[in-house]
N, C-alpha and C positions, 0 to 999 in steps of 0.2 A: 504494500500500500504506500502510495506517495503522499508525503505530508510536507506542508510548508513549515519551515522552521521560523516560528513567529514569536518565540519567547526565549529568554536566556536559559531555560531548562535544557535545551539541546545544544547550546553553544559549545559544550565540551567536545563535541564531535569535530569542531574546526581544528583542534590540535593535531588531528590525524592527517591533515592535508599535506600530501607529499609534493605538490606542485607549487603552491603559494602559501607556505606556512606562516609567513611574515604578515599576512593580511589579518587584521583584527576582526572580531565578531561585529563590531560597530560598522566597519567598512562593508562587510558582507551583507548586513541587514539595513543599511542606510536607505533613505528614499531613492527609488530607482533601481534597487537591487533586491534580490531574494535568494534564499537558499532552501533546498529541499532535501529530505531524507527519504530513502526508499526502505521501508521496514518489511521484515518477514511477516506474512499474513498470520502465521500461527504463533510465533514467539514474540513478535514486536521488536526483535533485535534489528539494529540498523544493518542494511546490506550495502548501501552506497549513499554518497552525498554529492550534490552538485550545487554550484553557485552560479547565479545568473545576474547580469546587468542589462538594463533596457536602455538602448541608445538609438540615435537616428543616423549614426555613422559607424562604420566598422573600425574599431580601434586597432592600432598597430602595436601598442604596448600598454602596460598598466597605467601609466600617466594619462594616456588618452581614454582608457576605460573609465577611470575616475572622472575625468572632465566631461566626457560625452554622456555618461549616465547622469551626472548632476545637471548638465545643460538640458537633457531631454526631459527631466522631471520638473521643470519650472512650472509653476502655477497648476500643480496637480495633474499635469499631463504625463504621458509615459512614452518612451521611445517605441518605434515600430520594429526594431531589431532586438532579438533576444541573443545576448552574447554569453555562451557557456564558457566561463573563464577558469574553472577548475572542477574536476570530478575525480573521485576516488571510490574504491569499492573494498568491501570486506569479504565478499563472496565472488567466486568466479562467475563471470557473465553479468554481474549486477551493474557494472559500469555502463554496459550497453543498455540494459533495462532502464536505468534511471535517465539516460539521455532521451530515450524515446518516450518514457512516461512524462518527463518534464516538458518535452515538446508538445505532447498532447494536452497537458494541463494548461500550458501557456496559450495554445491556440484557443482553447475554450474560455479561458478567464482573462487573457490579456490581449488577444487578437493580433499578435505580432505577425508580420509578413515575411520575415527572414529569421533564420536560425543559424548563427555562426559561432565559431569558437575563437578563443584567444589562447592558443596552445603553445607550450614550450617547443623549442627547436630540438626535439628529441626524436629518435627513430621510433621509440615506443609510442609516442603520441601520434606520429604520422601513421603508423601501422594500425593503431586503434581506430582512428577516424576513417581511413580509407577502407578498412575491412567492414566498417559499419555503414558504408554507402555515402560518406561525405566526399566533397570535392575540394581540393586545395584551391583557394582563391588568392592567397597572398603569402609570401614568405618574406618577413622583415629581418631586421638585424637581431632582434631578441625573441620574437614570437612569430607564429604562423597562424593563418586563419583558414578554417575549413568551413564549408557550408553544407548544411543538411537540407 
C-alpha cells in the first residue's frame, strides 16, 4: 500500500536514503515536495521510499530542484512535472513498484503531465530506469534525467 509521508512519525525512514542522505526531512516535505512509502499489505513494514518534487522545468541538479519546486509552488499552485529525485527499497522489486505506484497516485491526485527523475550518474541508476521503461532525456555534469 502506498502512503504519503505526511507527519514526522515516518521521517526516520529518510536516514536510509543511499542517494541523497544529506537532504533533510524538512527539505523532502516542504511545499512543492512529497515523499511516499510503499508498505507491505500484510505486515505494514516499509518496502520502499520515494521522494518527489513538483516543478515546471526539468532540473539538472539539486540546486535547480530546490529552486524550481519552490518557484512552481507560488500562490498555492503546483508544478506540472513530477521529479522523482530519490528512491530506495528494502525488498527486491519494491523500487520498481513504488515508482509506478507513485506515478499512478500523482496522476490521480496531482494531475502532472510529465514524470522525470533526477538521478545520480551511476550505472546502477541508469540500468534501473532503462530496465523499467524510462528514456534518458539528459545527462549533466552531476545528474541525469530519465522520463517515464
